[in-house]
C-alpha positions as CSV (number, residue, x, y, z in Angstrom):
1,M,-106.2,-21.2,72.6
2,I,-107.8,-20.6,69.3
3,E,-111.6,-20.6,69.0
4,V,-113.0,-21.7,65.6
5,T,-116.3,-19.9,64.9
6,R,-116.5,-20.7,61.2
7,H,-116.2,-23.9,59.2
8,I,-113.1,-24.1,56.9
9,W,-115.3,-24.9,53.9
10,Q,-117.9,-22.2,54.7
11,D,-116.7,-19.9,51.9
12,Y,-117.1,-22.7,49.4
13,V,-120.6,-23.6,50.7
14,E,-121.7,-20.0,50.3
15,E,-120.3,-19.8,46.8
16,T,-122.1,-23.0,45.7
17,D,-125.4,-21.7,47.3
18,Q,-125.1,-18.6,45.2
19,L,-124.4,-20.5,42.1
20,R,-127.3,-22.9,42.7
21,H,-129.7,-20.0,42.8
22,H,-128.4,-18.5,39.6
23,K,-131.0,-18.4,36.8
24,D,-128.9,-20.4,34.4
25,V,-128.1,-23.1,36.8
26,K,-131.6,-23.6,38.4
27,P,-132.8,-26.0,35.6
28,I,-129.7,-28.1,36.0
29,Y,-130.3,-28.5,39.8
30,A,-134.0,-29.2,39.2
31,K,-133.1,-32.1,36.8
32,R,-130.4,-33.3,39.2
33,K,-132.9,-33.5,42.0
34,N,-135.2,-35.7,39.9
35,D,-132.3,-37.9,38.9
36,R,-131.5,-38.7,42.5
37,T,-134.8,-40.3,43.3
38,P,-134.2,-43.6,41.3
39,I,-130.8,-43.8,42.9
40,R,-132.2,-43.5,46.3
41,R,-134.8,-46.2,45.5
42,C,-132.1,-48.6,44.3
43,K,-130.0,-48.0,47.4
44,R,-133.1,-48.6,49.6
45,K,-133.8,-51.9,47.8
46,A,-130.2,-53.0,48.2
47,W,-130.2,-52.3,51.9
48,H,-133.5,-54.2,52.4
49,A,-132.0,-57.2,50.5
50,L,-129.0,-57.1,52.7
51,D,-131.2,-57.0,55.8
52,K,-133.0,-60.1,54.6
53,V,-129.6,-61.9,54.1
54,K,-128.4,-60.8,57.6
55,G,-131.7,-61.8,59.2
56,T,-132.4,-58.5,60.9
C-alpha cells in the first residue's frame, strides 16, 4: 500500500507562493485583491435574489 504524504499540486503551490511574494509581483496581487471585492458583492446579491425567488 502506498501512503501519500504530499499533495500532487504542492510543488506548484509553493512556486506560486514564492512568486506572489516577489517584489515585482506584489503590486499586481494587491490590485487583484481589491478587484475581487466588487465581484464578491455581486455574487452575494445574486444569491440573495435567488433565495427570495426560492422562498428560503
